[in-house]
C-alpha positions in Angstrom: 0.0 0.0 0.0 1.3 3.5 -0.9 -0.1 7.0 -0.9 0.8 10.3 -2.4 0.7 13.0 0.3 1.4 16.7 0.5 3.9 17.4 3.3 5.4 20.8 4.0 4.4 22.2 0.5 5.7 19.2 -1.5 4.1 16.0 -2.7 5.7 12.6 -1.8 4.9 9.0 -2.6 5.2 7.2 0.7 4.8 3.6 2.0 4.8 2.2 5.5 8.2 2.3 7.3 9.7 4.6 4.6 12.1 7.3 5.6 11.4 10.8 4.0 13.3 14.1 4.2 10.9 17.1 4.1 11.3 20.8 4.7 11.7 21.7 8.3 8.6 21.0 10.4 7.7 22.9 13.6 7.5 19.6 15.6 9.8 18.3 18.3 11.9 15.2 17.7 10.2 11.9 18.7 6.6 13.4 18.3 4.0 12.0 15.9 2.7 14.0 13.0 -0.5 13.4 11.0 -0.8 14.5 7.3 -4.4 14.6 6.2 -3.9 16.0 2.7 -3.8 12.6 1.0 -4.1 13.0 -2.8 -4.0 9.3 -3.9 -4.3 5.9 -2.1 -3.3 2.6 -3.8 -3.9 -0.8 -2.2 -3.0 -3.5 -4.7 -5.4 -3.1 -7.5 -7.7 -0.5 -5.8 -6.6 3.1 -6.5 -8.5 6.0 -5.0 -7.9 9.5 -6.4 -9.0 12.5 -4.4 -10.5 15.7 -5.7 -8.3 17.3 -4.6 -7.9 15.3 -1.3 -9.4 12.1 0.0 -11.8 12.7 2.9 -11.0 10.6 6.0 -7.5 9.5 4.7 -4.3 10.3 6.6 -0.7 9.4 6.9 0.9 9.1 10.4 4.6 9.7 10.8 7.2 10.1 13.5 9.8 12.9 13.5 13.2 11.3 13.8 15.5 14.3 13.7 16.1 17.8 12.3 19.1 18.3 10.1 20.6 20.4 7.3 20.9 19.2 3.7 24.0 19.2 1.5 25.7 22.4 0.7 24.8 24.0 -2.6 27.2 26.6 -4.2 25.7 29.4 -6.3 28.3 31.1 -8.4 27.5 34.1 -10.7 29.9 35.6 -13.1 29.7 38.1 -16.0 32.7 37.8 -18.2 34.9 40.9 -18.9 33.0 42.9 -16.4 34.8 42.0 -13.2 31.6 40.7 -11.6 31.8 37.5 -9.5 29.5 36.5 -6.7 29.8 33.3 -4.7 26.9 32.2 -2.3 26.2 29.0 -0.5 23.0 27.5 0.9 22.0 24.5 3.2 18.4 23.6 3.4 16.8 22.9 6.8 15.2 19.4 6.7 13.3 17.1 8.9 13.7 13.3 8.7 10.4 11.5 9.3 9.4 7.8 9.2 6.0 6.8 8.0 4.3 4.6 10.6 0.9 4.0 9.0 -1.4 4.9 6.2 -5.1 5.3 7.2 -7.6 4.9 4.4 -10.8 5.8 6.3 -11.8 7.3 9.6 -9.0 9.9 10.1 -10.1 13.1 11.9 -9.5 16.3 10.1 -8.1 19.3 11.8 -10.8 21.8 12.9 -10.8 25.0 10.8 -9.7 28.2 12.6 -12.9 30.1 12.1 -16.3 28.7 11.6 -18.6 30.7 9.3 -22.1 31.5 10.5 -24.9 31.0 8.0 -26.3 34.3 6.7 -30.1 33.9 6.7 -31.0 37.6 7.0 -29.5 38.8 3.8 -31.3 36.1 1.8 -34.6 37.3 3.2 -33.9 40.8 2.1 -32.8 39.7 -1.4 -36.1 37.8 -1.8 -38.2 40.8 -0.8 -36.7 43.1 -3.4 -37.8 41.2 -6.5 -41.4 41.1 -5.2 -41.4 44.8 -4.8 -40.2 45.3 -8.4 -43.0 43.1 -9.8 -45.7 45.2 -8.0 -44.6 48.5 -9.6 -46.2 49.4 -12.9 -43.9 49.8 -15.9 -43.4 53.3 -17.3 -43.8 53.8 -21.0 -40.8 54.7 -23.1 -42.7 57.0 -25.5 -43.0 60.0 -23.2 -39.2 60.0 -22.6 -38.5 60.1 -26.3 -41.0 62.9 -26.8 -39.6 64.9 -23.9 -36.0 65.0 -25.2 -35.5 65.1 -28.9 -32.1 64.3 -30.1 -30.1 67.0 -31.7 -29.1 66.5 -35.4 -25.4 65.8 -35.9 -23.4 68.9 -36.8 -21.8 69.2 -40.2 -18.1 69.1 -40.6 -16.2 72.2 -39.6 -14.8 74.4 -42.4 -11.3 73.7 -41.3 -11.6 70.0 -42.2 -9.3 68.6 -44.9 -10.4 69.1 -48.5 -10.2 65.7 -50.1 -11.0 66.9 -53.6 -7.4 67.9 -54.2 -5.1 64.9 -54.4 -1.3 65.3 -54.6 0.7 62.5 -56.0 3.5 61.8 -58.4 1.8 63.5 -61.4 0.1 66.9 -61.6 -2.8 68.0 -59.3 -6.1 66.6 -60.3 -9.6 67.6 -59.3 -12.2 65.0 -58.7 -15.6 65.7 -60.1 
């Protein structure tokens, strides 16, 4: 049996008694950790895919130790410019051992804030359409008669005179 689980922002394929190195967790060494964001469960021929996660599934693991990863050297250089920059990095990691994979019955962590149902705004929204139906419709004809539209103005005298065309040959006048 194996599972694909999201741990510390990364996805891992884990099995029972497997050792995994994840980004640093805020848990003390020797404590148990439960990951409830299980994306896929496979048990022989049965494969369950979550959308996006499987409800009730969880992976329990034990924190073995906190450590630092291998050193990575970052070297930047621009030739003929005299620019060189050397930088190093060691990632903080946590070593965990997967103890069990639970397919059903795992308890989800309670959300921080519970939203209250909003019944009052729905009642107000239902009352407004009824009031609109009761009002008689006004006719559009009196509005059109009250404000006649002004005729479009003719082009100003300073506009270009398109009757004269200049080109390669002599000036021609269009009839």
